[in-house]
C-alpha positions in Angstrom: 57.0 112.7 86.7 60.4 111.0 86.3 59.8 110.5 82.6 59.7 114.3 82.2 63.1 114.6 84.0 64.9 112.3 81.5 68.2 113.8 80.4 69.3 113.5 76.8 73.0 113.8 75.9 74.5 114.4 72.5 77.9 112.9 71.7 80.3 114.0 68.9 82.7 111.5 67.4 85.5 112.9 65.2 84.4 115.5 62.7 81.1 113.9 62.0 78.2 114.7 64.3 76.2 111.7 65.5 72.9 112.6 67.2 73.2 109.9 69.9 71.4 110.0 73.2 71.6 108.4 76.6 68.4 108.5 78.6 68.4 108.0 82.4 65.1 106.8 83.8 64.8 106.7 87.6 65.2 104.6 89.5 68.1 103.2 87.5 68.6 99.5 87.2 72.0 99.0 85.8 73.4 95.9 84.0 77.1 95.9 83.2 78.2 93.3 80.6 81.9 92.5 80.0 85.0 90.6 81.0 87.9 91.2 83.5 87.6 95.0 83.1 84.0 95.0 84.1 84.3 92.5 87.0 87.4 94.5 88.2 90.1 91.8 88.3 92.7 92.6 90.9 90.8 95.5 92.6 88.3 95.5 95.5 84.6 95.1 94.6 83.9 98.8 95.5 86.7 99.8 93.0 85.1 98.3 90.0 84.1 100.9 87.4 80.4 100.0 87.4 80.3 100.4 91.2 82.1 103.7 91.0 79.7 104.9 88.3 76.7 104.1 90.5 78.4 106.0 93.3 78.9 109.0 91.0 75.4 108.9 89.7 74.0 108.8 93.3 76.2 111.7 94.3 74.6 113.8 91.5 71.1 113.1 92.7 70.1 110.1 90.6 68.2 107.2 92.3 69.9 103.9 91.6 67.8 100.8 92.5 70.2 98.0 91.5 73.5 97.0 89.8 74.1 93.6 88.2 77.4 92.6 86.6 77.7 89.7 84.1 81.4 89.5 83.5 84.3 87.1 84.1 88.0 87.4 83.5 89.0 85.8 80.2 85.6 85.9 78.5 85.4 86.4 74.8 82.3 87.7 73.0 80.9 84.2 72.5 81.3 83.4 76.2 79.5 86.5 77.2 76.7 85.8 74.8 76.4 82.3 76.3 76.4 83.7 79.9 73.6 86.1 79.0 71.5 83.3 77.5 72.1 81.2 80.6 71.4 83.9 83.2 68.5 85.6 81.3 68.8 89.0 83.0 65.6 91.1 83.0 64.2 94.4 84.2 67.1 96.8 83.4 66.9 100.4 82.1 70.6 101.1 81.7 73.0 98.6 80.1 76.8 98.9 79.4 78.9 96.7 77.1 82.7 96.4 77.2 84.1 93.3 75.5 86.8 92.2 73.1 90.2 92.1 74.7 90.2 88.4 75.0 89.2 88.0 71.4 92.4 89.8 70.5 94.6 88.1 73.2 93.5 84.7 72.1 94.1 85.4 68.4 90.5 85.7 67.4 89.5 86.8 63.9 88.2 90.3 63.4 85.3 89.0 61.3 84.1 86.7 64.1 84.4 89.6 66.6 82.4 91.8 64.3 79.5 89.3 64.1 79.5 88.5 67.8 79.9 92.1 69.0 76.9 93.2 66.9 74.9 90.3 68.4 75.9 91.4 71.9 74.9 95.0 71.2 71.5 94.0 69.9 71.1 91.8 73.0 72.1 94.8 75.2 69.4 96.9 73.5 66.9 94.2 74.0 67.8 93.9 77.7 67.3 97.7 78.0 63.7 97.3 77.0 64.5 97.7 73.3 65.6 101.3 73.9 69.1 102.0 72.4 69.2 105.3 74.3 69.6 103.3 77.5 72.7 101.5 76.3 76.4 102.6 76.2 79.6 101.0 75.0 83.1 101.4 76.3 86.1 100.9 74.0 88.6 98.2 74.7 91.6 99.2 77.0 95.1 98.9 75.6 97.0 96.5 77.9 100.2 97.0 75.9 100.8 99.9 78.2 101.2 97.7 81.3 104.3 95.9 82.7 102.8 92.7 81.4 103.1 93.7 77.8 105.8 96.4 78.1 104.7 98.6 75.2 104.1 95.9 72.6 103.1 97.9 69.5 101.6 94.8 67.9 99.0 94.7 70.7 98.2 98.3 70.2 97.7 98.0 66.4 95.5 94.9 66.9 93.3 96.6 69.6 92.9 99.6 67.4 91.4 97.3 64.7 89.0 95.8 67.2 88.0 99.2 68.5 87.4 100.4 65.0 84.9 97.6 64.6 83.0 98.1 67.9 82.9 101.8 67.4 81.5 101.6 63.9 78.8 99.1 64.9 77.9 101.2 68.0 77.5 104.2 65.8 75.4 102.3 63.3 72.9 101.5 66.1 72.9 105.0 67.4 74.2 103.9 70.8 76.4 106.1 73.0 80.1 105.2 72.9 82.9 106.2 75.4 86.4 106.0 74.2 88.6 105.3 77.2 91.5 103.6 75.4 93.6 106.7 75.4 93.4 106.8 79.2 94.8 103.3 79.5 97.8 104.3 77.3 99.2 106.2 80.3 99.8 102.9 82.2 103.5 102.7 81.8 104.3 106.4 82.6 101.8 106.4 85.5 102.3 103.1 87.3 99.5 103.8 89.8 97.0 103.4 87.0 97.8 99.7 86.8 96.7 97.1 89.5 99.2 95.0 91.5 99.0 92.2 89.0 100.8 94.4 86.4 98.1 93.9 83.8 94.7 95.2 84.8 93.5 98.7 85.7 93.8 100.1 89.2 91.0 101.8 91.1 92.4 105.1 90.0 92.3 104.1 86.4 88.7 103.0 86.7 87.9 106.3 88.4 89.2 108.1 85.3 86.9 106.1 83.1 83.9 107.1 85.3 85.0 110.7 85.1 84.8 110.5 81.3 81.3 109.1 81.4 80.2 111.6 84.0 81.5 114.6 81.9 78.2 114.6 79.9 75.9 113.8 82.8 74.6 117.0 84.6 74.3 117.3 88.3 70.6 116.9 89.1 71.0 118.7 92.3 72.0 121.8 90.3 69.3 121.5 87.6 65.8 123.1 87.5 63.3 122.7 84.7 60.5 125.2 84.7 58.0 125.5 81.9 57.7 129.4 82.1 61.5 129.7 82.1 63.1 130.1 78.6 66.2 128.3 79.6 66.8 125.1 81.6 69.5 126.3 84.0 72.4 123.8 84.5 75.3 124.1 87.0 78.2 124.3 84.6 80.8 126.7 83.4 78.7 128.1 80.6 76.4 131.1 81.0 73.1 131.3 79.0 70.9 134.4 78.7 67.9 134.6 76.4 66.7 138.1 75.3 64.0 138.6 72.7 65.2 136.6 69.6 68.8 136.3 70.8 70.7 133.7 72.8 73.7 135.1 74.7 76.3 132.4 75.5 79.5 132.8 77.5 81.9 129.8 78.0 84.1 130.4 81.0 87.0 128.4 79.6 88.8 127.9 76.3 87.0 128.5 72.9 84.2 126.0 72.3 81.6 125.0 69.7 77.9 125.3 70.2 75.3 123.0 68.6 71.5 123.2 68.8 69.2 120.4 67.7 65.5 120.0 67.4 64.2 117.7 70.1 62.0 115.5 68.0 64.0 115.1 64.8 67.5 115.5 66.1 68.1 117.9 63.2 71.0 120.4 63.6 69.5 123.9 63.4 72.3 126.1 64.7 76.0 125.9 65.3 78.5 128.6 66.3 82.1 128.9 67.3 82.1 130.5 70.8 84.8 132.8 72.1 85.6 132.4 75.8 84.8 134.9 78.6 82.6 137.0 76.5 78.9 136.9 75.5 78.5 135.4 72.0 75.2 136.6 70.5 73.3 134.1 68.4 70.2 134.9 66.4 67.2 132.6 67.2 64.4 134.5 65.4 64.1 131.8 62.7 63.4 129.1 65.2 60.0 127.9 66.2 59.0 127.9 69.8 59.7 124.6 71.6 62.3 122.5 73.4 65.8 122.1 71.8 68.8 120.1 72.8 72.2 122.0 73.0 75.8 120.9 73.3 78.8 123.0 74.1 81.8 121.1 73.0 85.0 122.1 74.7 87.3 119.4 73.3 87.0 115.8 72.1 85.9 114.5 75.5 84.4 117.4 77.4 80.8 118.5 76.6 78.1 120.3 78.4 74.6 119.4 77.3 71.0 120.0 78.1 67.7 121.5 77.0 66.8 125.0 75.9 63.2 126.3 76.0 62.9 128.8 73.1 
């Protein structure tokens, strides 16, 4: 039953479309791998972003069985690898990875980070039962925008280089990637985004990370899938109506882009620039009957995704 209710999300990175998916099997058993940002240095345990993510998933109707965090302040990629080998975690179906700030802070070489990050990503996939669709990566925050670093541009340039590596490797493995670095660059102009130590994120900052992740995760309480129904109805600000060989789509916000993919192959079969607050009529007569994946992309970080039965 629960396998049928898996949700598949498509992410778009830059101008190139990567057919990446994140599958949520219930009950969720979540393993979060990282460093100080994952263990939540200088915030309460309940304020850590993995804990907030679990709370958000539960509020949307997902059953979460467990959360395990393997992370320690100051860890580099090699130390996280060693900790995983020592602890030998097992039995997880959702795994996150956020690592690299200490490689940069301690002057580590980019080539070393590249090798060790790839090893960690492969390990994360292995820990998720060998399923890359149950793994996601977060970009490295930019601590230059904290009182500790006071806008040091060298830090920003170096972290950009590290993030370019982890993003490229993540894309190569078809794993979902969440860019949260831009959020952290508001730390100096919004002091409440920084914890009391003047360096790490606050509870409010972590909440913004979770919001970004949850943008592509539908509210299960508002979703119904019915085989006779032509459209899987989702509670979101996009209206779908299917009539004969046409799909009528109305985004109730700014202009957006519509993408439709074959479920099995991930092949893009239809795309359309949507005008807001009016029904955009798309011809679907050339499509075979079946289940398709759609994504309505509002901007770089806001997407509404789900399944269409045509």
